[in-house]
C-alpha positions as CSV (number, residue, x, y, z in Angstrom):
1,M,11.3,7.9,19.5
2,K,8.2,6.1,18.1
3,K,7.2,5.1,14.6
4,R,4.2,7.4,14.6
5,N,6.4,10.4,14.2
6,L,7.3,9.1,10.8
7,F,9.7,11.9,9.7
8,V,10.1,14.2,12.7
9,Q,11.1,11.2,14.8
10,S,12.7,7.9,13.8
11,F,10.9,4.8,12.8
12,V,10.6,1.6,14.8
13,F,12.8,-0.9,13.0
14,T,11.0,-4.1,12.1
15,L,12.8,-7.3,11.0
16,S,10.6,-9.7,8.9
17,F,7.0,-10.1,7.9
18,I,4.2,-12.1,6.4
19,M,1.9,-10.2,4.1
20,V,-1.9,-10.0,3.7
21,I,-3.7,-8.2,0.8
22,C,-6.2,-5.7,2.2
23,F,-9.3,-6.6,0.2
24,A,-12.0,-9.2,-0.2
25,V,-11.1,-12.8,-0.9
26,A,-12.6,-16.0,0.5
27,N,-11.4,-19.6,0.5
28,I,-7.8,-18.8,-0.4
29,T,-5.4,-21.5,-1.4
30,W,-1.7,-21.2,-1.0
31,A,1.4,-23.2,-2.0
32,G,3.5,-23.2,1.1
33,N,4.2,-24.4,4.7
34,E,3.0,-22.8,8.0
35,N,4.7,-22.7,11.4
36,E,4.8,-20.2,14.3
37,N,6.5,-17.7,12.0
38,G,3.6,-17.7,9.6
39,R,3.2,-19.0,6.1
40,H,6.2,-19.4,3.8
41,V,7.2,-20.8,0.4
42,R,7.9,-24.5,0.7
43,G,11.6,-25.4,0.6
44,E,12.8,-21.8,0.3
45,L,14.9,-19.4,2.6
46,L,16.2,-15.9,2.2
47,I,19.8,-15.2,3.4
48,K,22.3,-12.4,3.5
49,S,26.0,-13.0,3.9
50,K,28.3,-10.8,6.0
51,A,30.9,-8.4,4.5
52,G,34.1,-10.1,3.4
53,T,32.4,-13.4,2.6
54,S,33.4,-14.5,-0.9
55,K,31.1,-16.0,-3.5
56,N,33.1,-19.2,-3.5
57,K,32.8,-19.4,0.3
58,M,29.0,-18.9,0.1
59,Q,28.7,-21.5,-2.6
60,G,30.6,-24.0,-0.4
61,I,28.4,-23.2,2.6
62,L,25.2,-23.8,0.6
63,A,26.5,-27.0,-1.1
64,R,27.3,-28.5,2.3
65,H,23.7,-28.2,3.2
66,G,22.3,-29.4,-0.1
67,A,21.0,-25.9,-0.9
68,V,21.0,-24.1,-4.3
69,T,20.7,-20.5,-5.2
70,A,17.3,-19.7,-6.9
71,G,17.7,-15.9,-7.2
72,E,19.4,-12.8,-5.8
73,I,18.5,-9.2,-5.1
74,E,22.0,-7.8,-5.7
75,Q,21.1,-4.3,-4.5
76,I,20.6,-5.6,-0.9
77,N,22.8,-8.7,-1.1
78,V,19.9,-11.1,-0.4
79,K,19.8,-14.6,-1.9
80,R,16.8,-16.9,-2.4
81,I,17.8,-20.5,-1.8
82,R,16.1,-23.8,-2.2
83,V,16.6,-26.8,0.1
84,P,14.9,-30.2,0.5
85,D,11.6,-29.4,2.3
86,H,12.0,-32.0,5.0
87,A,15.5,-30.5,5.8
88,L,14.4,-26.9,5.9
89,E,14.4,-26.4,9.6
90,K,17.8,-28.2,10.1
91,V,19.4,-26.1,7.3
92,K,17.9,-22.9,8.6
93,A,19.2,-23.6,12.2
94,A,22.7,-24.5,10.8
95,L,22.9,-21.3,8.7
96,E,21.8,-19.1,11.6
97,K,24.9,-20.3,13.5
98,N,27.3,-19.8,10.6
99,P,29.6,-16.8,11.2
100,H,29.4,-15.8,7.5
101,I,25.6,-15.3,7.5
102,S,24.0,-11.9,8.5
103,F,20.5,-13.3,8.6
104,V,18.3,-16.3,7.5
105,E,14.5,-16.1,7.2
106,Y,11.7,-17.9,5.6
107,N,10.5,-16.7,2.2
108,G,7.1,-15.5,3.5
109,I,3.8,-15.6,1.7
110,A,1.4,-12.6,1.2
111,E,-2.2,-13.5,0.9
112,G,-5.7,-12.1,0.9
113,A,-7.9,-11.0,3.8
114,A,-11.7,-10.6,4.1
115,E,-13.4,-7.4,2.8
116,P,-15.6,-5.8,5.4
117,N,-19.3,-5.5,4.5
118,D,-19.9,-1.8,4.9
119,E,-22.5,0.7,3.7
120,R,-21.9,2.0,0.2
121,Y,-21.8,5.7,-0.4
122,P,-22.8,7.4,-3.7
123,S,-20.3,8.3,-6.4
124,Q,-16.8,9.4,-5.5
125,W,-17.5,11.1,-2.2
126,H,-13.9,10.7,-1.1
127,L,-12.5,13.3,-3.6
128,P,-14.4,16.4,-2.2
129,K,-13.8,15.0,1.3
130,I,-10.1,15.4,0.9
131,S,-10.5,18.8,-0.9
132,A,-9.1,17.4,-4.1
133,P,-11.1,19.8,-6.4
134,D,-9.5,22.9,-4.8
135,G,-6.1,21.2,-4.9
136,W,-6.5,20.5,-8.7
137,D,-6.8,24.2,-9.2
138,M,-3.1,24.3,-8.2
139,C,-1.8,21.0,-9.7
140,T,-3.3,18.0,-11.5
141,G,-0.1,16.0,-11.7
142,S,2.9,15.6,-14.0
143,D,4.0,12.9,-16.5
144,T,7.5,13.1,-15.0
145,T,6.3,11.7,-11.6
146,P,5.1,8.1,-12.1
147,I,3.5,6.1,-9.2
148,A,4.5,2.5,-8.9
149,I,1.6,0.1,-8.0
150,I,3.0,-3.1,-6.5
151,D,0.1,-5.4,-6.7
152,S,-1.6,-7.9,-9.1
153,G,-1.0,-5.9,-12.3
154,V,-3.2,-3.4,-14.1
155,D,-5.8,-3.9,-16.9
156,P,-4.0,-2.4,-20.0
157,T,-7.3,-2.0,-21.9
158,H,-9.2,0.0,-19.3
159,P,-10.3,3.3,-20.8
160,D,-9.4,5.2,-17.6
161,L,-5.9,3.7,-17.3
162,S,-4.6,2.5,-20.7
163,D,-3.1,5.8,-21.9
164,K,-1.1,6.4,-18.7
165,L,0.5,3.0,-18.1
166,L,4.3,2.8,-18.3
167,G,6.2,-0.4,-19.0
168,G,6.4,-2.3,-15.7
169,Y,7.5,-5.8,-14.8
170,N,6.0,-9.1,-13.9
171,F,8.1,-10.7,-11.0
172,L,6.0,-13.8,-11.1
173,E,6.8,-14.7,-14.7
174,N,10.0,-12.6,-15.1
175,N,8.7,-10.8,-18.1
176,T,7.0,-7.5,-19.0
177,D,3.4,-8.8,-19.2
178,T,1.7,-6.7,-16.5
179,H,-1.9,-7.7,-17.2
180,D,-4.0,-7.8,-13.9
181,V,-4.2,-11.5,-12.8
182,R,-6.7,-10.8,-10.1
183,G,-8.4,-7.4,-10.3
184,H,-7.2,-5.8,-7.2
185,G,-4.3,-3.9,-8.8
186,T,-6.6,-2.3,-11.4
187,A,-8.9,-1.0,-8.6
188,V,-5.9,0.4,-6.6
189,A,-4.3,2.0,-9.7
190,G,-7.6,3.8,-10.6
191,T,-8.0,5.1,-7.0
192,A,-4.5,6.7,-7.2
193,A,-4.5,8.0,-10.7
194,A,-7.3,7.2,-13.1
195,I,-7.5,9.4,-16.2
196,S,-9.6,12.4,-15.2
197,N,-11.6,15.3,-16.7
198,N,-12.4,13.2,-19.7
199,V,-16.2,13.1,-19.4
200,A,-16.4,9.3,-18.9
201,G,-15.5,7.1,-16.1
202,V,-14.1,8.1,-12.7
203,A,-11.4,10.5,-11.5
204,G,-8.2,9.6,-9.8
205,V,-6.4,11.7,-7.2
206,A,-3.3,12.3,-9.5
207,W,-4.7,13.1,-13.0
208,G,-1.5,13.6,-14.8
209,N,0.8,11.1,-13.1
210,P,1.6,7.9,-15.0
211,I,1.4,4.4,-13.4
212,M,4.1,1.7,-13.4
213,P,2.4,-1.7,-12.7
214,L,4.7,-4.2,-10.9
215,V,3.2,-7.7,-10.6
216,V,3.9,-9.7,-7.4
217,L,0.4,-11.0,-6.5
218,N,-0.6,-14.2,-8.4
219,A,-4.0,-15.4,-9.4
220,D,-4.2,-17.5,-6.2
221,N,-3.8,-14.4,-4.2
222,W,-0.4,-14.8,-2.6
223,A,3.0,-13.2,-3.1
224,S,6.5,-14.0,-1.7
225,Y,8.6,-11.6,0.3
226,Y,11.3,-12.1,-2.3
227,D,9.2,-10.9,-5.2
228,I,7.9,-7.9,-3.3
229,A,11.4,-6.8,-2.2
230,R,12.5,-7.2,-5.9
231,A,9.7,-4.9,-7.0
232,I,10.6,-2.2,-4.4
233,T,14.3,-2.2,-5.5
234,Y,13.2,-2.3,-9.2
235,A,11.0,0.8,-8.8
236,A,13.7,2.7,-6.9
237,D,16.3,1.8,-9.6
238,H,13.9,3.2,-12.2
239,G,13.6,6.5,-10.5
240,I,10.1,6.0,-9.1
241,R,9.6,8.5,-6.2
242,V,6.2,7.2,-5.0
243,I,5.3,3.5,-4.4
244,N,2.0,2.1,-3.2
245,I,1.8,-1.3,-1.6
246,S,-1.8,-2.3,-0.6
247,I,-0.5,-5.3,1.2
248,G,0.0,-6.0,4.9
249,G,0.9,-8.8,7.4
250,S,1.4,-9.4,11.0
251,S,5.1,-10.5,11.1
252,S,8.2,-8.7,9.9
253,S,11.0,-9.3,7.4
254,S,14.6,-8.2,7.3
255,T,14.6,-8.7,3.5
256,M,11.6,-6.3,3.1
257,Q,13.1,-3.7,5.5
258,N,16.4,-3.9,3.6
259,A,14.6,-3.2,0.3
260,I,12.6,-0.3,1.8
261,N,15.8,1.2,3.2
262,Y,17.4,0.9,-0.2
263,A,14.5,2.7,-1.9
264,W,14.5,5.4,0.8
265,T,18.1,6.2,0.2
266,K,17.2,6.8,-3.5
267,G,14.5,9.4,-2.6
268,T,11.5,7.1,-2.8
269,L,8.5,7.4,-0.5
270,V,6.5,4.1,0.2
271,F,2.8,4.1,1.2
272,A,1.2,1.0,2.6
273,C,-2.3,0.1,3.9
274,A,-2.8,-0.5,7.6
275,M,-4.9,-3.7,6.9
276,N,-8.5,-4.5,7.8
277,N,-8.5,-6.5,11.1
278,A,-9.8,-3.8,13.5
279,T,-6.8,-4.4,15.7
280,S,-3.9,-2.3,17.0
281,T,-1.4,-5.1,16.2
282,P,1.3,-3.7,13.9
283,Y,1.1,-4.8,10.3
284,Y,3.8,-4.7,7.7
285,P,5.2,-3.1,5.6
286,A,3.0,-0.3,7.0
287,A,4.8,-0.5,10.4
288,C,8.2,-0.7,8.8
289,E,10.7,2.1,9.0
290,H,10.5,4.6,6.1
291,V,6.9,3.7,5.2
292,V,3.8,5.9,5.5
293,A,1.1,3.8,7.2
294,V,-2.5,4.7,6.1
295,S,-5.7,3.8,8.0
296,A,-9.2,4.2,6.5
297,T,-12.0,6.6,7.2
298,T,-15.7,6.8,6.1
299,S,-17.7,9.6,4.4
300,S,-18.6,10.9,7.9
301,D,-14.8,11.3,8.8
302,T,-14.9,8.5,11.3
303,R,-12.6,5.5,11.4
304,A,-13.8,2.7,9.2
305,S,-14.8,-0.1,11.5
306,F,-12.6,-2.6,9.7
307,S,-9.5,-0.4,9.8
308,N,-6.5,-1.3,11.9
309,Y,-5.1,1.4,14.3
310,G,-2.3,2.0,16.7
311,A,0.7,4.1,17.4
312,W,2.3,2.9,14.1
313,I,-0.4,4.7,12.0
314,D,0.9,7.9,10.3
315,I,-2.1,9.2,8.3
316,A,-5.7,8.4,7.4
317,A,-7.6,8.6,4.1
318,P,-11.0,7.6,2.8
319,G,-11.4,3.8,2.4
320,A,-15.1,2.9,2.5
321,S,-17.2,2.6,-0.7
322,I,-14.5,4.0,-3.0
323,L,-15.8,4.1,-6.6
324,T,-12.9,3.1,-8.9
325,T,-11.8,1.1,-11.9
326,N,-12.5,-2.6,-12.4
327,R,-10.6,-5.2,-14.5
328,G,-12.5,-5.6,-17.7
329,G,-13.3,-2.0,-18.2
330,G,-16.0,-1.3,-15.7
331,Y,-16.4,0.4,-12.3
332,S,-17.5,-0.6,-8.8
333,Y,-17.3,0.3,-5.1
334,W,-14.4,-1.1,-3.1
335,N,-13.8,-1.1,0.7
336,G,-10.6,-1.4,2.6
337,T,-7.4,0.3,3.6
338,S,-6.1,-1.0,0.2
339,F,-7.9,2.1,-1.2
340,A,-7.0,4.6,1.5
341,S,-3.3,4.0,0.8
342,P,-3.4,4.9,-2.9
343,I,-5.3,8.1,-2.2
344,A,-2.4,9.2,0.1
345,A,0.1,8.0,-2.5
346,G,-1.7,9.9,-5.3
347,L,-1.5,13.0,-3.1
348,A,2.2,12.5,-2.8
349,G,2.4,12.3,-6.6
350,L,0.6,15.6,-6.9
351,I,2.9,17.2,-4.3
352,I,6.1,16.1,-6.1
353,S,4.6,17.2,-9.4
354,A,4.0,20.7,-8.0
355,N,7.4,20.9,-6.4
356,P,10.0,18.4,-7.6
357,D,12.7,19.8,-5.4
358,L,11.1,18.4,-2.3
359,T,12.7,15.4,-0.6
360,N,10.8,12.3,0.4
361,T,11.1,13.4,4.0
362,Q,9.6,16.8,3.2
363,V,6.7,15.3,1.2
364,G,5.8,13.1,4.1
365,E,5.9,16.0,6.5
366,I,3.7,18.2,4.3
367,I,1.0,15.5,4.1
368,M,1.0,14.9,7.9
369,Q,1.3,18.6,8.9
370,N,-1.6,19.7,6.6
371,A,-4.0,16.8,7.4
372,D,-7.4,17.5,8.9
373,D,-7.2,16.6,12.6
374,L,-9.8,14.0,13.5
375,G,-10.4,12.2,16.8
376,D,-8.4,13.4,19.8
377,P,-6.4,16.7,19.2
378,G,-3.1,16.0,17.7
379,F,-1.7,12.6,16.9
380,D,-3.8,9.7,17.8
381,Q,-3.8,5.9,17.2
382,Y,-6.9,5.9,14.8
383,Y,-6.0,8.7,12.4
384,G,-2.3,9.3,12.9
385,Y,-1.9,13.0,12.2
386,G,-5.3,13.2,10.6
387,R,-7.2,12.6,7.3
388,V,-5.3,13.8,4.2
389,N,-6.2,17.2,2.7
390,A,-5.1,17.7,-0.9
391,C,-5.7,21.5,-1.1
392,A,-3.8,22.3,2.1
393,S,-0.9,20.0,1.3
394,L,-0.5,21.3,-2.3
395,A,-0.6,24.9,-1.0
396,A,2.1,24.1,1.4
397,A,4.2,22.3,-1.2
398,I,4.0,25.2,-3.7
399,G,4.8,27.7,-0.9
400,T,7.8,25.6,0.2
401,A,11.0,27.2,-1.0
402,P,13.9,24.8,-1.8
403,E,16.3,24.6,1.1
404,P,19.5,26.6,0.6
405,E,22.5,24.6,-0.5
406,P,24.3,23.3,2.6
407,E,27.9,24.1,3.3
408,P,30.1,21.6,1.7
409,D,31.1,18.7,3.9
410,I,34.8,18.6,4.3
411,T,35.0,16.5,7.5
412,D,36.7,13.2,7.2
413,P,35.1,10.2,9.0
414,L,36.7,8.9,12.2
415,V,37.6,5.2,12.0
416,S,39.4,2.8,14.2
417,I,39.9,-1.0,14.7
418,T,38.5,-1.8,18.1
419,S,39.3,-5.6,18.1
420,P,41.7,-7.4,18.1
421,D,44.1,-5.4,20.2
422,E,47.5,-4.2,19.1
423,G,50.2,-6.8,19.6
424,S,47.7,-9.6,20.4
425,T,48.1,-13.2,19.2
426,V,45.2,-14.6,17.1
427,S,44.3,-18.0,15.8
428,S,41.6,-19.9,13.9
429,S,38.7,-17.6,12.9
430,I,38.2,-14.2,14.4
431,T,36.0,-11.2,14.0
432,V,37.7,-7.9,13.3
433,R,35.5,-5.0,14.6
434,V,35.8,-1.5,13.1
435,S,34.2,1.7,14.6
436,A,33.3,4.5,12.1
437,T,31.6,7.8,12.7
438,D,31.0,10.9,10.6
439,N,29.3,14.3,11.0
440,V,26.9,13.4,8.1
441,G,27.0,9.7,7.6
442,V,29.4,6.8,6.9
443,E,28.7,5.4,3.4
444,R,31.0,2.3,3.7
445,V,34.1,0.9,5.5
446,E,36.8,-1.0,3.7
447,F,39.1,-3.5,5.6
448,Y,42.7,-4.3,4.6
449,I,45.3,-6.9,5.7
450,D,48.9,-6.0,5.0
451,G,47.6,-3.3,2.6
452,A,45.6,-5.7,0.5
453,F,41.8,-5.2,0.2
454,F,39.9,-7.8,2.2
455,G,36.2,-6.6,2.2
456,T,33.7,-3.8,2.6
457,S,30.8,-3.1,4.9
458,A,27.9,-0.6,4.2
459,T,26.0,-1.1,7.5
460,E,26.8,-1.1,11.2
461,P,28.2,-3.0,12.9
462,H,31.3,-3.0,10.6
463,N,32.5,-6.5,11.4
464,F,34.8,-8.6,9.2
465,Y,35.2,-12.4,9.5
466,W,38.9,-13.4,9.1
467,N,39.9,-17.1,8.9
468,T,43.6,-17.4,9.7
469,N,43.8,-21.2,9.7
470,D,45.6,-21.4,6.3
471,L,47.9,-18.4,6.9
472,P,51.7,-18.8,7.6
473,E,52.6,-18.0,11.2
474,G,53.8,-14.4,11.6
475,Y,52.9,-10.8,12.0
476,Y,50.0,-9.2,10.0
477,E,49.0,-5.5,9.8
478,L,45.3,-4.6,9.9
479,S,43.8,-1.3,8.8
480,A,40.5,0.2,7.7
481,T,39.3,3.1,5.6
482,A,35.9,4.9,5.9
483,Y,34.1,6.9,3.3
484,D,31.3,9.4,3.8
485,T,28.5,10.4,1.4
486,S,30.5,13.5,0.3
487,G,33.6,11.5,-0.7
488,N,35.7,12.3,2.4
489,I,38.0,9.6,3.5
490,G,39.2,8.6,7.0
491,H,42.0,6.2,7.7
492,S,42.2,4.0,10.9
493,N,45.2,3.3,13.1
494,S,47.2,0.2,12.1
495,V,46.9,-2.8,14.3
496,T,49.6,-5.5,14.2
497,V,48.7,-9.0,15.3
498,Y,50.6,-12.3,15.4
499,V,48.9,-15.3,13.8
500,H,49.7,-18.6,15.5
501,N,47.6,-21.7,14.8
502,Q,48.0,-25.0,16.4
503,Q,46.9,-28.1,14.5
504,E,43.7,-29.3,16.1
505,Q,42.2,-32.7,15.7
506,D,39.1,-32.8,13.5
507,S,36.1,-33.3,15.7
508,T,33.4,-32.3,13.3
509,P,31.1,-35.1,12.3
510,P,29.7,-35.4,8.7
511,V,26.3,-33.9,8.0
512,V,23.9,-36.6,6.8
513,S,20.5,-36.0,5.1
514,I,18.1,-38.6,3.9
515,T,16.5,-36.7,1.0
516,S,14.1,-39.4,-0.2
517,P,11.6,-40.6,0.8
518,D,10.1,-37.9,3.0
519,D,9.9,-38.5,6.7
520,G,6.4,-39.8,7.6
521,A,5.7,-41.0,4.1
522,H,3.3,-43.9,3.4
523,L,4.9,-46.3,0.9
524,S,3.5,-49.2,-1.1
525,K,5.9,-50.0,-4.0
526,L,9.5,-49.9,-5.1
527,V,11.1,-46.6,-3.9
528,K,14.6,-45.2,-4.2
529,I,16.2,-44.3,-0.9
530,T,18.6,-41.3,-1.4
531,V,21.1,-40.1,1.2
532,L,23.6,-37.2,0.9
533,A,26.6,-36.5,3.2
534,S,29.1,-33.7,3.5
535,D,32.0,-33.0,5.9
536,N,34.5,-30.2,6.6
537,I,37.3,-32.5,5.5
538,G,35.7,-35.3,3.6
539,V,33.3,-38.3,3.8
540,T,35.2,-41.6,3.6
541,R,32.4,-44.2,4.1
542,M,28.6,-44.4,4.3
543,Q,26.1,-47.0,5.6
544,L,22.3,-47.5,5.1
545,Y,20.1,-49.4,7.5
546,V,16.4,-50.4,7.3
547,D,14.9,-51.4,10.6
548,G,18.5,-51.8,12.0
549,L,19.6,-54.2,9.2
550,L,22.6,-53.0,7.1
551,M,21.7,-52.7,3.5
552,V,24.5,-50.6,2.0
553,D,28.1,-50.1,3.1
554,K,30.3,-48.2,0.6
555,Q,33.1,-45.6,0.3
556,A,31.1,-42.7,-1.0
557,S,29.4,-39.4,0.0
558,A,26.0,-40.4,-1.4
559,I,23.8,-43.5,-1.5
560,S,21.0,-44.3,-3.9
561,W,19.4,-47.7,-3.2
562,P,16.1,-49.2,-4.4
563,W,13.9,-50.7,-1.7
564,N,11.0,-53.0,-2.6
565,V,8.4,-52.0,-0.1
566,K,6.0,-54.7,-1.2
567,K,8.2,-57.3,0.6
568,A,8.2,-55.4,3.8
569,S,5.7,-56.0,6.6
570,N,2.8,-53.6,7.2
571,G,3.4,-50.8,9.8
572,E,6.3,-48.6,10.8
573,H,9.8,-48.8,9.4
574,I,13.0,-46.9,10.4
575,I,15.4,-45.8,7.7
576,S,18.8,-44.6,9.0
577,S,22.2,-43.8,7.7
578,K,25.7,-43.2,9.0
579,A,28.6,-41.3,7.4
580,Y,32.2,-41.5,8.6
581,D,35.2,-39.1,8.0
582,A,38.9,-39.8,8.1
583,A,39.1,-38.8,11.8
584,G,36.5,-41.4,12.7
585,N,33.7,-38.9,13.4
586,V,30.2,-40.2,12.6
587,G,27.2,-38.3,11.5
588,T,23.7,-39.9,11.4
589,D,20.2,-39.2,10.1
590,S,17.0,-41.2,10.3
591,I,13.4,-41.1,9.2
592,T,10.2,-43.1,9.9
593,V,8.0,-44.3,7.0
594,Y,4.9,-46.5,6.9
595,K,3.6,-49.3,4.7
């Protein structure tokens, strides 16, 4: 099944992404690095450990690579770590091979894209176009259904917004100051839910729905994956049922998909803009699973020339010359899918206000099934299921009776240990694989050794990493327990294995990293050469060389040595270091600098 059938069919799963704000900005600056995977925050990675990996084990893994934890999204078990920038690629490659790590990815950067130069249309043409006035006869919104705007903040003094702002959060400064640092968030918020029917100003789609501003976009127009994922989980944890993200990018992110999945399980529906590159290339989070992707239309119900398109589009909404609120208290016209997305999100807010019993799946289905079909009959790559229709959608929502209570689920999950085999002999580190199925859904699997709890897994595959190296030789009984969402419990068969480990000679060399100066640096005065080394057993000795000449030889796991570059010849110089362990294994690292 394809992503375009957002709720009737399953989404295409997308793993990581780089974000781009869907509105006008030129000459953008950004604080990060760039490679074939896109732009990312300098010296930072996002990692997720596997089930059964203890905090002490993770701390040891990070310490061996000179990495430190800089933050954590506990809801999805994702850590933000910092490493020396010059060692980023080496550390990432090493962590990807570590059996305790589920995934490692760059902490990507979201940034601004160019606004298309389109014809302006008078006033708020988009509201009659989506039949909003007829829809407002049925519902104008509810103060019990806030809409989260994940963006650059919202102007708290704007007369069309100030009285409906809830307390939000600033993920850039880690405080509650949600002033708009750029202006985009205020325009998006006004499009979704400006105060209406008050004589002055403009009208929003959702008159009565409050706004929760969540700040992730800074004044330089970029945001990290980490902050955006934190904002999504924050909104879900605060009971927000509708989120708008007028942000998009051309590569994917496991961290972002994990956060969206988390919000989806809490009943939240996420809307995201398709982006403004006039391409069919998927952009994220719009193309992520459990996200409504919104393309832009004009006042003549044609696709806006700048709007992206493709099989990943779900719905269309007006996005050209949208009159909305400006930071500072004024109003102006904006263009972009950034403004189509909050129109659709505002409609979702009205639908839930009219019928709070609807699920996020049902809300999405109502919007798509009651859209005005444009382009080719049925679903197409430019408009998805069509341009949103507020009146038809609200009529369907009000006429939708709550589904009858389902029969209680009394079926226990089926769970079994598929590896290792009964009676087998195991050694060193192994992966215990558990299979679990249920008629509704498995919530989690717990793994036990000799009846003692070992770890839990909430996602497939349910694999547990077991290090037997330090265990006494003998028989061990493995078992697993699975829980479904109704509280039913299934118990696996018991598998008995024999642990037998032979002492193996240490063949792992120390890991050496020259942390200062940077590789390729141009030097002119006294500098401090700093080298760090780590080993699975222990570092016994370190050496430092400059142009092949031994400068330091000491029993230590770190070297800090001052080098007077003024006395060196002009040109290229090679700094290298060796580290030895007790077994005689040698690790090396070298860099090239210039005078």
